N, C-alpha and C positions, 0 to 999 in steps of 0.2 A: 439714678445716674444717667445722664445723657451719653449716648455713644459718640465717640470722636470719629469723624469721617476719615477714612484712609484711602487716599486717591490711588495708591498702588493696587490695593485689593479691588477697587472698582474697575481699574483698567484691565486687570486679569479676568475678572468676571464678565466683562463686556464681550470678550471673545468666545465665551462658552456657548455651546449649542447642544440641544438634546441629542442623545445617541440611542439608536434602537438597541434594546438589550439582546444579547446573543443567547439563543435557546438551543439546548442540546438537540431537540427534534429537528431544528432547521439544519444543523450541521449534518445529522444523519441523513436527512433527505437530500442534501447536496451531494453527499458521497454516493447515495443510491442512484441518483440521476447520472452521476459521472460513470458509474459502473454499467448501468443500462445503456447509456450512450456509447460506451466503449464496445459492449457486446454487439450493438447494432452496427457500429463501424466495422467490426470484425466480419459480421455477416455480409456487409456491402463489399468489402475489399477482398475477402478470402472465402467467405461462405462457411457456415457452421457445419461440422461433420455430422452427416445424417446417420452414421453408424451408431450414434449415441442412442437414438430412439429405436433402431432396428435390432438392437441386442448384440452388436458386433464389438462393442467396447469391452476391454478386459477389466478385471477388478483393480488393476493398477491405475487405470484411467480415472476411476471414480475416487480412489483413495488419494491420489496425488492432487487432482483438481479440487477435491473436497478440502484437503489440508491447505491448499493455496487460498481458497476462498475464505476459510475460517481465519487464517493468519491475516489476510488482507482486511477482513471485517473488524477483527479485534484491534489491529494496529490503527486502522482509520478511526475507530471509536476512541482510542486513547488520544489520538491527535486532536480530535474534536473537543475532548474534555480539557486538553492542555491549553487550548485557546482561552479558556475561562478558569484560571486557577482558583482553587478553593480548598479549604481545610478538608483533609481526608480524601483528596483526589488520588485514587490508586490506579496503577496501570498493570496490575498483576496479571490480568487476563491476557494482555498482549505479550507479556513476558513468557507466560506459560504456553501460549500458542506458538511462540517462536521456538521454545524448547522442544515442544512436540514436533514441530515441523522439521527441526534439525535431524530427527530420527530418519526422515525419508532419504536424504542423500547419504547418510552414514550407512543405512541398511542397504542401499543400492551398491555402494562401493564395497561393502563387506561381502555381499552375495556374489558380486562380479569377481571379486578377488578370490573367493573360495573356488569358483568354477574356472578361474583363469581366463575370464572374459573381459578384463578391463580395457582391452583394445577396442571393444565395441563403442566406448565413449568417444575415443579419439577418431574413430573411423565412421562415426554417424554422419551420413550425408545430409541429414536435415537438421542436425543439432544447432549449427550456427544460425540458421534461418529462424528457428524457434526462439533462440536466445535474443536475437536482435528484434524480432517482432514482438515478443513478450515485453521486452524493455520499452519499445516504442509505444505500445498501446497503454503503458502505464502513465503516459504524459497527461492524459485527461484527468485522472485521479490526482496526480501530483499537483497540477494547476489548481484544482478545486480545493485541496487541503492547504496549499500555500495561501490561497486567497482567504480561506477561513482563518488561518493563523494571523494573517495581517490585520484582520478585524479585531483580534483579541490581544492578549498580553501573556504569552507563554513564559513561565518562570525559567524554564531551561530550553532555550532555542536549539541547543545541540541535540538534546534528547528528542525534542519535537521533530527536528529535521531528520533524525535517524529513523524514527517510526513513520514519518511521512514517506521517506524513500522505500521503506520496507512495505508499507501499505500499497504504494503505487506499483512497485515491482511485482508483488504477489497478485494484486487484482489485474494488472496487465497480463501477467502470465496465465492467470486463471481464464481471462476472457479469450486470449488467443488459444489456450489449451482446448477450448470448445470447438476449434476448427482443425486441430491437429489429430490426424488418425494414427499417429505412431505412438502406441501406448505400451511400449516395453518399459521394464523397470530401469534399464540403462539410460533410456532417453528421458523419461519423465523425472527420474531421480537426480539428473545432472543438469541437462540443458534447460529444463523448465524451472529449475531452482536458481540458476545463475542470475536471472533478472532481479530476484529478491536481494541477492548479495550486492549486485551493482547498484540497485536502488538505495539500499542502506548506506553504502559508501558515499554516493553522490548527495543524498539527503543530508548526511552528517556535515558535509562541508558547504553545500550550496544553499541550503535553506536558512541557516542563521542570519546571514547578511540580508536576506530578503524580508525577514520578519522583525528585525530589531527596529526600535523607534529611532 
């Protein structure tokens, strides 16, 4: 049987062009470059804290920044995967990392409350600066992840936006945390956590309109 020509299909096919496939490794490399670029930017603008290598950093410094880095990495990986939806695409790693990270501010507030030192948070002279700087330095990662999502087709733009903001806030706070010499539990467990909260909220509402077709 001869095929009957269909001009409508021919017109639609005429506008098609090859698209480079999205590879997970490329997305991971993009995020890695964004983080390295952010750390270099922190070094240029503020200078990394030399106390890290001289042994002056407390255990809270490494715990808090380690948790921020892990949360940012797992959330960014989840976003990279969301750009290319597939069967069995799970984001449990990011969710568990977020649950683990929530222990940090809860532990800080509980310990401060037991000792009657909650006023330390409100009277922290450097807290607001760290909050604003950590949030601002997350912009590089935020832009990289939004650009990656725009190339793909996330099934849930709202969830993708939330994790984009969380990743950006966590990695921005992590990068700036390498320059912050104030390593008390009260400071790290509150002011370095707030960029993650702000990022998640902003990502939840700002990213979906940017990535919808």
